[in-house]
C-alpha angles and dihedrals in degrees: 000000000000111000114219122206104247093196088069088062103029097117094057097032093052090062091063111117122192107216136166092271095045138272119338141159101088125092120226092233135140090273092052092047092052089050092049093050089047092051095046090052089050092048093046087236135151116214120223124187129188122229092251095058123112111278095250090054090050091049096052094046125103090220133018124192146097122317102262094040088054094045090053089048089049090054091054096041115111092221119097097216125061121198106199114199098196139077123305101266089054092056089047090053090053088050090050094053092040105037093163096053131084108248118197128187114195090227121018090197089070097110133168126236091209095051089044091053090082128037128197087251089054091050094047092051090048092050090050087059091051104030095171098045126114112235116221115186129188112239085243089088136098121266090253091057091046087052091060094045130099098206130005120213140190130222089257097052105028091107092050092047092052093043088053090062122090105269091226093059120090115241124212106204120193156227109340115065096194093053088045091052089050092053092047089050093048095043103033087221111160096184091064112113115200128208112228095235127128144175106251092218096050093039088057094060095090134196096246092058090047091048093049091048091049091052095050095043101042096163096052131103120235120227105189126182111222090229089066121106088226099059092097089049092050091055091044090054089053093043092051092048094245088122128023108263094222091061095055112085125180103205146164117234091263088049091052091058094049091049092047092056091051100040126112094194121123091209136027127188111212125207107195139074109323093237088076090070093073093062093040093053088048092050095048112013093172092066122081104231115195130182116239084215116020090192093063095111121142109226089203096056089045090058087078091087131166086260092053093049091050092048090048096055096039096047102027089240143184105019118193119220128190122190107253095235091046090049091049093053092042093050088053090058091050092045092054091056091051091051091058084071099237103092092158124168129318101251 
């Protein structure tokens, strides 16, 4: 791995503080951004940032997007080192698709409540209860869970993935219960078993909040992520005529960006992690994007701070490793999804 001369960056690096919420002490200003770009070039790295990252992290990145899209970009990038500003399972996915590259995450403690809601041991036991079932796992899972999965899916192609499976076969869908409920609603499939997992941030965006916002902003469009606890409420509002059906859109993060660019709305209410607002506002600056819940911020995503990014590029930390056999099995489940022809966005 490339060794960086720490003395060149000592003034800024020495301000880094490792606290309970992550690395702090460095402001994400223009001086920092110039330093990050210089270090990335020295290390031969490409910088990837998830849509939920802090605005300054998104702005310094070479590529911004959802986790699967970024991992596929990483596999095609000419650089030998990938710095993934996101949570740990995302960096794992990048390593799965780029096994010969060095993958770094600025803070390996950046976990994910959704990915942690099912373990490999949990999935093995569930499969034992349904030995003939097909396992469909959301990409928001660990490498170990992907390795036990038949087909991965994203929030944008989960319906297509499930519809590609023999209707007589049982399906085990994990780990997100709200996305699973959306798939069951769209497919009408009764032999779809859903794991009771959730993203704590998306689950916290509730139907009452969404209904209140919809009533006070009657001319707005609604962009709702299917991981949200309010997704069912959004469809109920539309179905009952309380809100125009054509203005309620259940979308992945990538789908939100596409819809934003095509929308003629003056205002859009957004139900997902608040970091997404930065990219939406860049994509359609003429639209007033407002969070349904402005407290919907993922503490794990926000652990990727300017200080963490500086430490990562200076020290070459933290490197992400995936056991080769696990990576091989996990890669096969992702590839099966891509072969269906609807790779979609990551989440």
